[in-house]
Backbone of each chain as ProteinMPNN parsed JSONL, in Angstrom:
{"seq_chain_A": "XXXXXXXXXXXXXXXXXXXXXXXXXXXXXXXXXXXXXXXXXXXXXXXXXXXXXXXXXXXXXXXXXXXXXXXXXXXXXXXXXXXXXXXXXXXXXXXXXXXXXXXXXXXXXXXXXXXXXXXXXXXXXXXXXXXX", "coords_chain_A": {"N_chain_A": [[0.825, -1.186, -0.171], [0.412, 2.354, -0.565], [1.542, 5.101, 1.139], [1.287, 8.489, 2.269], [2.562, 11.066, 4.139], [1.619, 13.685, 6.21], [3.252, 16.36, 7.83], [2.485, 18.502, 10.321], [3.51, 19.425, 12.546], [6.183, 20.995, 14.576], [9.611, 20.304, 15.066], [10.421, 20.508, 17.601], [8.656, 21.26, 20.818], [6.235, 20.297, 20.281], [5.032, 16.918, 20.094], [4.383, 15.666, 17.553], [6.01, 15.549, 15.273], [7.807, 13.587, 15.979], [6.209, 11.555, 16.523], [5.406, 11.048, 13.871], [7.676, 10.309, 12.74], [8.133, 7.696, 13.887], [5.835, 6.522, 12.932], [6.41, 6.52, 10.196], [8.541, 4.912, 10.084], [7.47, 2.588, 10.898], [5.591, 2.043, 8.911], [7.275, 1.584, 6.81], [8.482, -0.751, 7.691], [6.497, -2.622, 7.665], [6.522, -3.044, 5.04], [5.105, -1.391, 3.368], [4.945, 1.448, 1.091], [6.33, 4.727, 1.087], [5.119, 7.441, -0.338], [5.417, 10.176, -0.158], [6.687, 12.598, 1.991], [5.146, 15.449, 3.477], [5.86, 18.626, 4.488], [4.276, 20.909, 6.52], [2.823, 24.077, 7.378], [3.782, 24.891, 10.832], [5.371, 22.63, 10.723], [7.315, 22.814, 8.792], [9.701, 23.704, 9.847], [10.959, 21.205, 10.56], [12.617, 20.861, 8.57], [15.103, 22.271, 8.806], [18.549, 23.138, 8.534], [19.772, 24.155, 10.52], [19.556, 23.387, 13.258], [20.677, 22.831, 16.51], [21.219, 20.27, 18.398], [20.994, 19.144, 21.786], [23.273, 16.94, 23.327], [22.338, 14.676, 24.586], [19.933, 14.416, 23.329], [17.61, 13.541, 20.547], [18.087, 14.482, 17.365], [15.413, 15.638, 15.473], [15.317, 16.649, 12.598], [17.701, 15.614, 11.73], [17.059, 12.831, 11.794], [15.028, 12.527, 10.162], [16.388, 13.093, 7.731], [18.181, 10.825, 7.787], [16.423, 8.808, 7.566], [15.201, 9.279, 5.206], [17.548, 9.083, 3.483], [18.212, 6.324, 3.772], [15.835, 5.124, 2.603], [15.18, 6.401, 0.397], [13.243, 8.618, 0.437], [11.017, 11.082, -0.348], [10.959, 14.135, 0.69], [9.257, 16.8, 1.152], [8.883, 20.215, 1.474], [6.53, 22.686, 2.191], [6.744, 25.533, 0.165], [5.592, 28.061, 0.545], [4.711, 28.192, 3.197], [7.304, 27.872, 4.317], [9.078, 29.823, 3.583], [8.041, 32.151, 4.825], [8.562, 31.608, 7.273], [11.137, 31.79, 7.534], [12.652, 29.78, 6.59], [14.617, 28.814, 4.032], [15.941, 27.886, 0.651], [18.912, 27.94, -1.422], [17.972, 28.967, -3.965], [15.77, 30.465, -3.183], [16.82, 32.19, -1.443], [18.416, 33.762, -3.382], [16.401, 34.926, -4.641], [15.014, 36.499, -2.748], [16.905, 38.068, -1.875], [18.624, 37.405, 0.232], [21.651, 36.518, 1.819], [22.124, 34.046, 2.951], [21.209, 30.572, 3.517], [19.059, 27.856, 4.8], [17.859, 25.489, 4.418], [17.924, 21.972, 4.951], [20.046, 19.275, 3.576], [18.463, 16.892, 1.651], [15.855, 17.576, 1.914], [13.25, 19.321, -0.014], [12.026, 22.335, -1.352], [8.821, 23.047, -2.178], [5.592, 23.45, -3.89], [2.019, 23.522, -2.985], [0.718, 21.761, -4.677], [2.244, 19.511, -4.799], [1.325, 18.302, -2.516], [-1.353, 17.844, -3.332], [-0.867, 15.983, -5.35], [0.258, 13.987, -3.943], [-1.87, 13.065, -2.419], [-3.542, 12.125, -4.332], [-2.066, 10.131, -5.327], [-1.446, 8.376, -3.422], [-2.718, 5.505, -1.216], [-3.365, 5.944, 1.308], [-3.39, 8.703, 3.488], [-1.93, 10.258, 5.999], [-2.081, 12.358, 8.686], [-0.039, 14.352, 10.948], [-0.376, 16.382, 13.629], [0.074, 19.728, 14.839], [-0.355, 20.738, 17.606], [0.144, 19.816, 20.927]], "CA_chain_A": [[-0.002, -0.065, -0.03], [1.202, 3.527, -0.736], [1.358, 5.996, 2.013], [1.916, 9.717, 2.204], [2.428, 11.522, 5.611], [1.653, 15.228, 6.309], [3.608, 16.637, 9.25], [2.382, 19.919, 10.638], [4.188, 19.632, 13.9], [7.536, 21.356, 14.609], [10.482, 19.252, 15.632], [10.315, 20.656, 19.112], [7.564, 21.929, 21.357], [5.072, 19.348, 20.028], [5.403, 15.553, 19.718], [3.835, 15.26, 16.322], [6.974, 15.171, 14.31], [8.498, 12.362, 16.538], [5.136, 10.404, 16.252], [5.297, 10.924, 12.394], [8.869, 9.456, 12.337], [7.825, 6.523, 14.378], [4.943, 6.004, 12.162], [7.116, 6.206, 8.998], [9.52, 3.583, 10.362], [6.522, 1.263, 11.036], [4.998, 1.748, 7.662], [8.391, 0.851, 5.995], [8.846, -2.033, 8.342], [5.41, -3.344, 7.265], [6.506, -3.425, 3.584], [4.495, -0.355, 2.43], [5.83, 2.525, 0.439], [5.876, 6.057, 1.302], [5.153, 8.262, -1.628], [5.95, 11.503, 0.105], [6.256, 13.175, 3.479], [4.939, 16.647, 3.188], [5.903, 19.387, 5.865], [3.346, 22.039, 6.233], [2.724, 25.009, 8.565], [5.091, 24.867, 11.552], [6.061, 21.421, 10.428], [8.644, 23.167, 7.869], [10.949, 23.704, 10.742], [11.694, 19.947, 10.442], [13.691, 20.95, 7.439], [16.177, 23.365, 8.826], [19.855, 22.476, 8.632], [20.688, 24.894, 11.645], [19.198, 22.848, 14.562], [21.717, 22.414, 17.309], [20.446, 19.437, 19.345], [21.841, 18.669, 22.81], [23.922, 15.553, 22.87], [21.53, 13.518, 24.976], [18.694, 14.347, 22.718], [17.636, 13.071, 19.26], [17.723, 15.488, 16.292], [14.354, 15.146, 14.544], [15.574, 16.878, 11.351], [18.582, 14.637, 11.326], [16.471, 11.543, 11.801], [14.348, 12.71, 8.805], [17.52, 13.154, 6.796], [18.782, 9.492, 7.765], [15.4, 7.822, 7.05], [15.171, 9.742, 3.77], [18.623, 8.492, 2.725], [17.991, 4.928, 3.703], [14.771, 4.658, 1.918], [14.804, 7.209, -0.658], [12.035, 9.157, 0.702], [10.758, 12.461, -0.906], [10.788, 15.024, 1.853], [8.787, 18.076, 0.446], [8.602, 21.392, 2.58], [5.669, 23.793, 1.538], [7.548, 26.762, 0.092], [4.949, 29.169, 1.013], [4.898, 28.053, 4.667], [8.597, 27.81, 4.715], [9.762, 31.253, 3.283], [7.605, 33.243, 5.715], [9.033, 31.26, 8.712], [12.563, 31.832, 7.545], [13.3, 28.526, 5.918], [14.809, 28.983, 2.37], [17.078, 27.288, 0.105], [19.735, 28.821, -2.189], [17.435, 29.743, -4.77], [14.865, 31.423, -2.524], [17.868, 33.329, -0.929], [18.613, 34.731, -4.266], [15.002, 35.529, -5.025], [14.444, 37.51, -1.624], [18.119, 38.865, -1.529], [19.399, 37.011, 1.452], [22.984, 35.944, 1.644], [22.291, 32.85, 3.744], [20.066, 29.833, 3.443], [19.05, 27.033, 5.824], [17.144, 24.2, 4.139], [18.77, 20.94, 5.112], [20.139, 18.446, 2.52], [17.438, 15.912, 1.611], [14.546, 18.185, 1.73], [13.097, 20.014, -1.111], [10.988, 23.312, -1.298], [7.792, 22.905, -3.296], [4.126, 23.982, -3.484], [0.86, 22.584, -2.516], [0.619, 20.936, -5.776], [2.896, 18.193, -4.437], [0.422, 17.496, -1.597], [-2.417, 17.435, -3.919], [-0.314, 14.979, -6.071], [0.627, 12.925, -3.165], [-3.018, 12.623, -2.066], [-4.154, 11.416, -5.427], [-1.292, 8.893, -5.795], [-1.458, 7.465, -2.141], [-3.795, 4.875, -0.7], [-3.644, 6.497, 2.758], [-2.599, 10.054, 3.619], [-1.935, 10.398, 7.461], [-1.568, 13.859, 9.139], [0.577, 14.565, 12.374], [-0.693, 17.718, 13.806], [1.122, 20.492, 15.701], [-0.749, 20.911, 18.997], [0.107, 18.623, 21.833]], "C_chain_A": [[0.862, 1.29, -0.071], [0.786, 4.603, 0.322], [1.893, 7.327, 1.737], [1.707, 10.418, 3.661], [2.6, 13.144, 5.419], [2.266, 15.574, 7.812], [3.503, 18.237, 9.292], [2.902, 20.283, 11.879], [5.648, 20.003, 13.788], [8.404, 20.275, 15.333], [10.687, 19.355, 17.144], [9.028, 21.303, 19.621], [6.235, 20.96, 21.347], [5.718, 17.914, 19.777], [5.139, 15.088, 18.306], [4.93, 14.82, 15.301], [7.789, 13.806, 14.719], [7.422, 11.101, 16.247], [5.335, 10.18, 14.684], [6.763, 9.989, 11.994], [8.676, 7.984, 12.791], [6.798, 5.676, 13.456], [5.619, 5.632, 10.852], [7.747, 5.228, 9.015], [8.454, 2.364, 10.392], [5.853, 1.1, 9.723], [5.918, 1.164, 6.735], [8.632, -0.533, 6.472], [7.785, -3.075, 7.915], [5.541, -3.728, 5.772], [5.81, -2.479, 2.774], [5.467, 0.402, 1.995], [5.34, 3.715, 0.935], [6.188, 6.944, 0.275], [5.867, 9.558, -1.302], [5.74, 11.84, 1.476], [6.391, 14.695, 3.125], [4.803, 17.551, 4.52], [5.144, 20.644, 5.539], [3.136, 22.971, 7.517], [4.026, 24.967, 9.271], [5.862, 23.58, 11.506], [7.365, 21.7, 9.403], [9.773, 23.305, 8.728], [11.614, 22.26, 10.821], [12.853, 19.878, 9.398], [14.931, 21.842, 7.466], [17.552, 22.465, 9.172], [20.622, 23.22, 9.986], [20.482, 24.335, 13.08], [20.434, 22.378, 15.175], [21.19, 21.691, 18.562], [21.345, 19.008, 20.547], [22.162, 17.095, 22.707], [23.072, 14.425, 23.398], [20.046, 13.54, 24.565], [18.837, 14.045, 21.326], [17.206, 14.157, 18.355], [16.606, 15.135, 15.459], [14.936, 15.471, 13.117], [16.704, 15.808, 10.789], [18.041, 13.214, 11.162], [15.608, 11.523, 10.455], [15.163, 12.361, 7.697], [18.071, 11.378, 6.611], [17.671, 8.533, 7.19], [15.261, 8.145, 5.536], [16.181, 9.021, 2.906], [18.594, 6.939, 2.627], [17.084, 4.327, 2.769], [14.294, 5.344, 0.721], [13.453, 7.847, -0.596], [12.028, 10.661, -0.083], [10.089, 13.322, 0.176], [10.525, 16.531, 1.223], [8.319, 19.086, 1.57], [7.768, 22.304, 1.685], [6.475, 25.078, 1.455], [6.907, 27.99, 0.619], [5.01, 29.39, 2.622], [6.193, 28.334, 5.233], [9.145, 29.398, 4.65], [9.288, 32.171, 4.421], [8.009, 32.827, 7.274], [10.602, 31.374, 8.72], [13.275, 30.546, 7.222], [13.51, 28.617, 4.475], [15.961, 28.201, 1.944], [17.963, 28.375, -0.764], [18.911, 29.526, -3.243], [16.362, 30.705, -4.39], [15.708, 32.652, -1.99], [18.081, 34.128, -2.025], [17.489, 35.532, -4.637], [14.738, 36.68, -4.02], [15.838, 38.38, -1.157], [18.728, 38.575, -0.166], [20.718, 36.416, 1.01], [23.102, 34.6, 2.22], [20.915, 31.866, 3.38], [20.304, 28.653, 4.315], [18.184, 25.587, 5.509], [18.205, 23.004, 4.037], [18.937, 20.024, 3.907], [19.043, 17.391, 2.751], [16.194, 16.339, 1.579], [14.438, 19.091, 0.632], [11.839, 21.17, -0.92], [10.037, 23.295, -2.439], [6.42, 23.291, -2.89], [3.127, 22.987, -3.082], [0.428, 21.572, -3.534], [1.193, 19.586, -5.552], [2.039, 17.516, -3.32], [-0.856, 17.077, -2.26], [-2.039, 15.986, -4.741], [-0.245, 13.75, -5.236], [-0.796, 12.246, -2.568], [-3.71, 11.763, -3.127], [-3.428, 10.193, -5.782], [-1.344, 7.908, -4.507], [-2.587, 6.929, -1.876], [-4.242, 5.426, 0.686], [-2.79, 7.718, 2.868], [-2.915, 10.266, 5.292], [-1.379, 11.764, 7.964], [-1.103, 13.775, 10.509], [0.47, 15.902, 12.631], [0.259, 18.473, 14.858], [0.836, 20.6, 17.193], [-0.552, 19.652, 19.839], [1.13, 18.77, 22.835]], "O_chain_A": [[1.997, 1.258, 0.403], [-0.393, 4.955, 0.307], [2.892, 7.412, 1.023], [0.636, 10.251, 4.245], [3.43, 13.722, 4.717], [1.773, 15.083, 8.828], [4.14, 19.04, 8.609], [2.75, 21.435, 12.284], [6.345, 19.395, 12.976], [7.898, 19.463, 16.108], [11.071, 18.404, 17.825], [8.335, 21.892, 18.791], [5.395, 20.911, 22.246], [6.844, 17.818, 19.291], [5.73, 14.077, 17.927], [4.761, 13.839, 14.577], [8.322, 13.081, 13.879], [7.728, 9.977, 15.851], [5.42, 9.01, 14.312], [6.821, 9.15, 11.095], [9.074, 7.094, 12.039], [6.882, 4.463, 13.264], [5.431, 4.503, 10.4], [7.683, 4.481, 8.039], [8.722, 1.273, 9.888], [5.535, -0.05, 9.418], [5.526, 0.334, 5.915], [8.966, -1.412, 5.678], [8.098, -4.26, 7.807], [4.814, -4.59, 5.277], [5.834, -2.625, 1.551], [6.647, 0.246, 2.309], [4.15, 3.864, 1.214], [7.35, 7.224, -0.018], [6.769, 9.999, -2.014], [4.755, 11.445, 2.1], [7.402, 15.185, 2.622], [3.965, 17.371, 5.404], [5.313, 21.31, 4.517], [3.313, 22.49, 8.637], [5.12, 24.989, 8.707], [6.891, 23.44, 12.167], [8.276, 20.882, 9.272], [10.868, 22.988, 8.264], [12.799, 22.192, 11.147], [13.777, 19.065, 9.38], [15.632, 22.122, 6.494], [17.618, 21.439, 9.849], [21.751, 22.941, 10.389], [21.164, 24.768, 14.009], [21.204, 21.639, 14.562], [20.798, 22.284, 19.568], [22.44, 18.515, 20.276], [21.474, 16.242, 22.148], [23.033, 13.346, 22.807], [19.136, 12.949, 25.147], [19.932, 14.193, 20.785], [16.12, 14.717, 18.505], [16.838, 14.244, 14.642], [15.047, 14.483, 12.391], [16.645, 15.271, 9.683], [18.617, 12.46, 10.378], [15.558, 10.504, 9.766], [14.838, 11.54, 6.839], [18.291, 10.833, 5.529], [17.963, 7.598, 6.445], [15.217, 7.224, 4.72], [15.882, 8.458, 1.853], [18.896, 6.346, 1.591], [17.332, 3.273, 2.183], [13.275, 5.033, 0.105], [12.612, 7.644, -1.472], [13.084, 11.241, -0.337], [8.902, 13.234, 0.492], [11.434, 17.284, 0.873], [7.495, 18.784, 2.432], [8.188, 22.667, 0.586], [6.853, 25.66, 2.472], [7.594, 28.89, 1.102], [5.277, 30.449, 3.19], [6.349, 28.88, 6.325], [9.561, 30.009, 5.634], [10.109, 32.924, 4.944], [7.819, 33.543, 8.257], [11.268, 31.106, 9.72], [14.426, 30.337, 7.605], [12.539, 28.489, 3.729], [16.856, 27.876, 2.725], [17.667, 29.57, -0.74], [19.163, 30.718, -3.416], [16.05, 31.64, -5.127], [15.366, 33.83, -2.081], [17.962, 35.331, -1.789], [17.611, 36.723, -4.926], [14.273, 37.742, -4.434], [15.826, 39.205, -0.243], [19.284, 39.462, 0.482], [20.832, 35.871, -0.088], [24.145, 33.98, 2.01], [19.823, 32.322, 3.043], [21.453, 28.338, 4.628], [17.949, 24.755, 6.386], [19.147, 23.01, 3.244], [17.959, 19.963, 3.162], [18.735, 17.042, 3.891], [15.329, 15.539, 1.22], [15.46, 19.675, 0.273], [10.789, 20.84, -0.368], [10.437, 23.517, -3.582], [6.111, 23.443, -1.708], [3.379, 21.8, -2.878], [-0.209, 20.581, -3.176], [0.675, 18.597, -6.069], [2.04, 16.29, -3.206], [-1.444, 16.074, -1.855], [-2.816, 15.032, -4.751], [-0.597, 12.648, -5.657], [-0.836, 11.049, -2.285], [-4.383, 10.784, -2.806], [-3.97, 9.294, -6.425], [-1.275, 6.691, -4.68], [-3.599, 7.571, -2.159], [-5.403, 5.324, 1.083], [-1.646, 7.769, 2.416], [-4.062, 10.412, 5.717], [-0.271, 12.169, 7.611], [-1.787, 13.104, 11.282], [1.144, 16.678, 11.954], [1.062, 17.884, 15.582], [1.782, 20.552, 17.98], [-1.026, 18.571, 19.491], [1.283, 17.9, 23.692]]}, "seq_chain_B": "XXXXXXXXXXXXXXXXXXXXXXXXXXXXXXXXXXXXXXXXXXXXXXXXXXXXXXXXXXXXXXXXXXXXXXXXXXXXXXXXXXXXXXXXXXXXX", "coords_chain_B": {"N_chain_B": [[-15.66, 3.47, 6.588], [-13.689, 4.754, 9.131], [-10.447, 5.726, 10.446], [-9.864, 7.523, 13.312], [-7.568, 9.665, 14.496], [-6.465, 11.066, 17.759], [-4.688, 13.682, 19.325], [-5.137, 15.456, 21.544], [-5.14, 16.366, 24.916], [-7.488, 15.968, 27.816], [-7.84, 18.599, 28.687], [-8.352, 19.902, 26.348], [-11.193, 19.594, 25.641], [-12.949, 20.246, 23.733], [-12.078, 19.665, 21.41], [-12.072, 16.854, 21.237], [-14.812, 16.327, 21.535], [-15.726, 17.242, 19.017], [-14.534, 15.488, 17.467], [-15.633, 13.077, 18.338], [-18.304, 13.711, 17.642], [-18.051, 13.56, 14.965], [-17.721, 10.997, 14.411], [-18.741, 7.869, 12.925], [-20.748, 4.73, 13.448], [-19.18, 2.677, 12.793], [-16.509, 3.411, 12.916], [-13.192, 3.831, 14.304], [-11.437, 5.046, 17.083], [-8.221, 6.181, 17.745], [-6.26, 7.104, 20.283], [-3.384, 9.208, 20.745], [-0.284, 10.479, 21.652], [-0.703, 13.253, 23.782], [-3.427, 12.723, 23.829], [-3.817, 10.303, 25.05], [-4.452, 10.388, 27.501], [-7.175, 10.522, 27.619], [-7.915, 8.1, 28.106], [-7.889, 7.503, 30.881], [-9.37, 6.426, 33.951], [-10.989, 8.445, 34.97], [-12.328, 9.721, 32.717], [-13.961, 7.91, 31.591], [-16.718, 7.794, 31.336], [-17.157, 9.623, 29.337], [-16.051, 8.363, 27.128], [-17.936, 6.19, 26.801], [-19.943, 5.86, 24.826], [-18.426, 5.133, 22.845], [-17.589, 2.487, 23.233], [-15.405, -0.303, 22.835], [-14.427, 0.584, 20.518], [-12.071, 2.188, 20.876], [-8.839, 2.717, 20.831], [-5.488, 2.795, 22.014], [-2.249, 4.308, 21.675], [0.432, 2.561, 22.589], [3.218, 3.279, 23.23], [2.967, 5.847, 23.786], [1.123, 6.063, 25.832], [2.671, 4.606, 27.637], [4.694, 6.362, 28.134], [3.716, 8.508, 29.579], [2.825, 7.281, 31.759], [0.524, 6.254, 31.826], [-1.448, 3.631, 32.759], [-2.923, 0.909, 31.279], [-5.375, -1.664, 30.511], [-4.025, -4.401, 28.468], [-5.567, -4.919, 26.241], [-6.406, -2.74, 25.175], [-4.359, -1.251, 24.24], [-2.131, -0.461, 21.516], [0.812, -1.167, 19.3], [3.172, 0.649, 17.353], [3.24, -0.846, 14.875], [0.665, -1.917, 14.642], [-0.744, 0.317, 14.568], [-0.254, 1.215, 11.987], [-1.375, -1.024, 10.689], [-4.128, -0.63, 11.518], [-4.51, 1.786, 9.91], [-4.524, 0.454, 7.332], [-6.598, -1.217, 7.355], [-8.8, 0.456, 7.803], [-10.715, 2.815, 5.607], [-9.817, 5.338, 5.315], [-7.885, 8.003, 7.074], [-8.404, 10.21, 9.685], [-7.247, 12.969, 11.234], [-7.317, 14.503, 14.376], [-6.284, 17.389, 15.972]], "CA_chain_B": [[-14.908, 3.228, 7.952], [-12.513, 5.742, 9.201], [-9.802, 5.634, 11.604], [-9.736, 8.93, 13.768], [-6.569, 9.964, 15.584], [-6.741, 12.414, 18.551], [-3.723, 13.911, 20.276], [-5.209, 16.32, 22.535], [-5.528, 15.962, 26.251], [-8.805, 16.422, 28.2], [-7.888, 20.017, 28.822], [-8.974, 20.446, 25.104], [-12.342, 18.697, 25.488], [-13.624, 20.676, 22.436], [-11.479, 18.753, 20.097], [-12.473, 15.367, 21.533], [-16.222, 16.312, 21.311], [-15.876, 17.41, 17.547], [-13.997, 14.122, 16.83], [-16.786, 12.183, 18.643], [-19.635, 13.935, 16.934], [-17.943, 13.212, 13.604], [-17.524, 9.576, 14.276], [-19.94, 6.847, 12.627], [-20.82, 3.623, 14.274], [-18.126, 1.526, 12.478], [-15.233, 4.124, 12.937], [-12.454, 3.617, 15.343], [-10.64, 6.2, 17.566], [-6.876, 5.901, 18.227], [-5.814, 8.141, 21.124], [-2.101, 9.197, 20.669], [0.313, 11.579, 22.274], [-1.469, 13.642, 24.966], [-4.837, 12.205, 23.798], [-3.946, 8.968, 25.93], [-5.037, 10.79, 28.86], [-8.697, 10.321, 27.691], [-8.22, 6.781, 28.585], [-7.81, 7.433, 32.193], [-10.713, 6.133, 34.461], [-11.746, 9.606, 35.212], [-12.988, 10.056, 31.615], [-14.534, 6.644, 31.169], [-18.043, 8.162, 30.776], [-17.134, 10.394, 28.002], [-15.869, 7.286, 26.078], [-18.872, 5.051, 26.908], [-20.684, 5.696, 23.603], [-17.334, 4.482, 21.687], [-17.163, 1.186, 23.781], [-14.908, -1.264, 21.972], [-13.937, 1.225, 19.341], [-11.11, 3.062, 21.209], [-7.42, 2.134, 20.949], [-4.501, 3.659, 22.574], [-0.984, 4.108, 21.169], [1.028, 2.143, 23.659], [4.38, 3.965, 23.712], [2.716, 7.218, 24.306], [0.701, 5.651, 27.223], [3.729, 4.358, 28.759], [5.704, 7.547, 28.379], [2.993, 9.284, 30.463], [2.467, 6.617, 33.024], [-1.058, 5.745, 31.752], [-1.448, 2.142, 32.862], [-4.158, 0.519, 30.772], [-5.481, -3.047, 30.045], [-3.482, -4.52, 27.38], [-6.325, -5.174, 25.063], [-6.771, -1.327, 24.576], [-2.967, -0.594, 23.698], [-1.666, -1.099, 20.333], [2.061, -0.572, 18.899], [3.207, 1.419, 16.04], [2.891, -1.591, 13.619], [-0.86, -2.109, 14.701], [-1.383, 1.675, 13.958], [-0.143, 1.067, 10.433], [-2.414, -2.041, 10.256], [-5.487, 0.149, 11.387], [-4.573, 2.604, 8.629], [-4.871, -0.369, 6.112], [-7.885, -1.828, 7.537], [-9.859, 1.457, 7.538], [-10.734, 3.54, 4.398], [-9.03, 6.671, 5.374], [-7.588, 8.426, 8.463], [-8.681, 11.713, 9.974], [-6.45, 13.422, 12.383], [-7.777, 15.59, 15.228], [-5.33, 18.011, 16.873]], "C_chain_B": [[-13.65, 3.99, 8.072], [-11.813, 5.633, 10.47], [-9.422, 7.247, 12.027], [-8.362, 8.918, 14.704], [-6.725, 11.267, 16.356], [-5.431, 12.455, 19.432], [-3.76, 14.931, 21.206], [-5.71, 16.005, 23.791], [-6.916, 16.53, 26.598], [-8.928, 17.873, 28.395], [-8.589, 20.759, 27.481], [-10.047, 19.631, 24.743], [-13.047, 19.08, 24.068], [-13.199, 19.822, 21.242], [-11.935, 17.378, 20.229], [-14.077, 15.344, 21.094], [-16.411, 16.557, 19.707], [-15.599, 16.206, 16.932], [-15.123, 13.053, 17.083], [-17.976, 12.25, 17.96], [-19.465, 13.42, 15.519], [-17.942, 11.695, 13.282], [-18.76, 8.705, 13.898], [-19.711, 5.751, 13.549], [-19.713, 2.577, 14.069], [-16.578, 2.225, 12.251], [-14.504, 3.761, 14.176], [-11.66, 4.886, 15.835], [-9.252, 5.604, 18.121], [-6.363, 7.166, 19.09], [-4.156, 8.062, 21.06], [-1.541, 10.366, 21.426], [-0.542, 12.006, 23.649], [-2.934, 13.282, 24.938], [-4.885, 10.871, 24.515], [-4.529, 9.23, 27.232], [-6.635, 10.592, 28.894], [-8.922, 8.98, 28.161], [-8.139, 6.553, 30.046], [-9.149, 7.115, 32.696], [-11.613, 7.271, 34.751], [-12.805, 9.971, 33.937], [-13.723, 8.94, 30.893], [-15.904, 6.952, 30.509], [-18.194, 8.81, 29.515], [-16.823, 9.366, 26.719], [-16.825, 6.339, 25.972], [-19.47, 5.011, 25.501], [-19.55, 5.105, 22.446], [-17.008, 3.141, 22.295], [-16.712, 0.217, 22.713], [-14.175, -0.677, 20.777], [-12.695, 2.239, 19.566], [-9.843, 2.346, 21.381], [-6.473, 3.242, 21.466], [-3.001, 3.312, 22.114], [0.008, 3.795, 22.603], [2.315, 2.948, 24.154], [4.16, 5.382, 24.325], [1.984, 7.152, 25.707], [1.744, 5.308, 28.253], [4.634, 5.461, 29.149], [5.076, 8.522, 29.403], [2.552, 8.572, 31.727], [1.122, 6.276, 33.057], [-1.024, 4.236, 31.786], [-2.918, 1.668, 32.393], [-4.27, -0.982, 30.57], [-4.878, -3.247, 28.78], [-4.115, -4.532, 26.123], [-6.53, -3.736, 24.457], [-5.429, -0.8, 23.835], [-2.565, -1.358, 22.304], [-0.225, -0.548, 19.982], [2.086, 0.125, 17.658], [2.745, 0.521, 14.693], [1.361, -1.693, 13.61], [-1.64, -0.774, 14.224], [-1.412, 1.673, 12.469], [-1.137, 0.118, 9.93], [-3.95, -1.418, 10.24], [-5.661, 1.046, 10.255], [-5.097, 1.728, 7.413], [-6.169, -0.778, 6.164], [-9.062, -0.823, 7.572], [-9.664, 2.231, 6.083], [-9.876, 4.738, 4.323], [-8.986, 6.992, 6.813], [-7.901, 9.978, 8.516], [-8.096, 11.942, 11.351], [-7.09, 14.605, 13.114], [-6.637, 16.089, 16.109], [-5.51, 19.614, 17.091]], "O_chain_B": [[-12.713, 3.901, 7.278], [-12.446, 5.462, 11.512], [-8.839, 8.032, 11.28], [-8.25, 8.085, 15.603], [-7.032, 12.337, 15.83], [-5.096, 11.506, 20.141], [-2.726, 15.368, 21.712], [-6.751, 15.348, 23.824], [-7.471, 17.377, 25.897], [-10.036, 18.397, 28.285], [-9.188, 21.835, 27.493], [-10.003, 18.978, 23.7], [-13.632, 18.229, 23.398], [-13.913, 19.412, 20.327], [-12.18, 16.769, 19.188], [-14.522, 14.437, 20.39], [-17.358, 15.966, 19.188], [-16.265, 15.815, 15.973], [-15.491, 12.274, 16.203], [-18.658, 11.27, 17.661], [-20.405, 12.933, 14.891], [-18.118, 11.226, 12.158], [-19.78, 8.843, 14.574], [-18.748, 5.71, 14.316], [-19.366, 1.772, 14.933], [-15.68, 1.712, 11.583], [-15.185, 3.374, 15.126], [-11.268, 5.704, 15.003], [-9.24, 4.63, 18.874], [-6.078, 8.202, 18.488], [-3.614, 6.982, 21.293], [-2.328, 11.222, 21.83], [-0.964, 11.164, 24.442], [-3.636, 13.508, 25.924], [-5.979, 10.312, 24.59], [-5.03, 8.358, 27.942], [-7.278, 10.516, 29.941], [-10.03, 8.673, 28.601], [-8.322, 5.405, 30.453], [-10.108, 7.457, 32.004], [-12.836, 7.131, 34.784], [-13.927, 10.431, 34.149], [-14.055, 9.053, 29.713], [-16.23, 6.513, 29.406], [-19.134, 8.632, 28.74], [-17.254, 9.534, 25.578], [-16.678, 5.542, 25.045], [-19.44, 3.884, 25.005], [-19.889, 4.703, 21.333], [-16.018, 2.609, 21.791], [-17.468, -0.09, 21.791], [-13.399, -1.362, 20.111], [-12.324, 2.995, 18.668], [-9.831, 1.351, 22.107], [-6.715, 4.44, 21.325], [-2.59, 2.153, 22.178], [0.248, 4.635, 23.471], [2.444, 3.239, 25.343], [4.906, 5.952, 25.122], [2.172, 7.994, 26.585], [1.715, 5.633, 29.44], [5.227, 5.53, 30.226], [5.805, 9.285, 30.037], [1.986, 9.173, 32.639], [0.541, 6.02, 34.111], [-0.562, 3.636, 30.815], [-3.932, 1.984, 33.016], [-3.202, -1.584, 30.455], [-5.096, -2.397, 27.916], [-3.535, -4.258, 25.073], [-6.814, -3.632, 23.263], [-5.504, 0.013, 22.913], [-2.671, -2.566, 22.088], [-0.019, 0.597, 20.385], [1.082, 0.192, 16.949], [2.105, 0.958, 13.737], [0.803, -1.544, 12.524], [-2.747, -0.719, 13.69], [-2.376, 2.045, 11.801], [-1.726, 0.343, 8.873], [-4.776, -1.58, 9.341], [-6.737, 1.135, 9.662], [-5.938, 2.155, 6.621], [-6.884, -0.737, 5.163], [-10.21, -1.228, 7.386], [-8.574, 2.234, 5.51], [-9.285, 5.052, 3.289], [-9.739, 6.502, 7.655], [-7.696, 10.786, 7.61], [-8.364, 11.296, 12.364], [-7.372, 15.624, 12.483], [-6.081, 15.327, 16.9], [-4.746, 20.224, 17.839]]}, "name": "protein", "num_of_chains": 2, "seq": "XXXXXXXXXXXXXXXXXXXXXXXXXXXXXXXXXXXXXXXXXXXXXXXXXXXXXXXXXXXXXXXXXXXXXXXXXXXXXXXXXXXXXXXXXXXXXXXXXXXXXXXXXXXXXXXXXXXXXXXXXXXXXXXXXXXXXXXXXXXXXXXXXXXXXXXXXXXXXXXXXXXXXXXXXXXXXXXXXXXXXXXXXXXXXXXXXXXXXXXXXXXXXXXXXXXXXXXXXXXXXXXXX"}
């Protein structure tokens, strides 16, 4: 079965991103496929390259990167939600006149069309929300 | 047949009530994250109408010290299986 996962929870403050990671691992362990992970609203912060995680804690962004590298996952960050929260890639930095950018490797900025396509392509779409 | 997930604690009762009102008789409710607190005995009456259709994510209950009968708790693999056995998943948060 084909799954897509929507992450609206930030990597800290709420548990949703961690739950989504656990769920993604369980989906893959069961032999299903993950078509896309779409990061939306405050969930875009999962894609930052600048997180500095205490040594006794697990970095959520790094875990997404590792999982994506291992299973060739498509990690898409909503571009409209991202740029207004200060999460940009090199291309957007050029567009907005910034000298720096912070989108982590393995993530890609794209539009809501990617979410629509994921919903059309996937058998199940599961959302992990921000408040908790 | 829909799987509903709820991650809000009893302090956000409005979220739970919206979820409960949206549920059909063959839907299932999975309590996750702070939503597992709804499984405490104090809230049993609120869950009465959903009898037999409420599951709790075991890791989240254990992390919060919510001690429940094993029959109500499911692991992450069973969460995925519920997603497969239901037509769609609706998340309340």
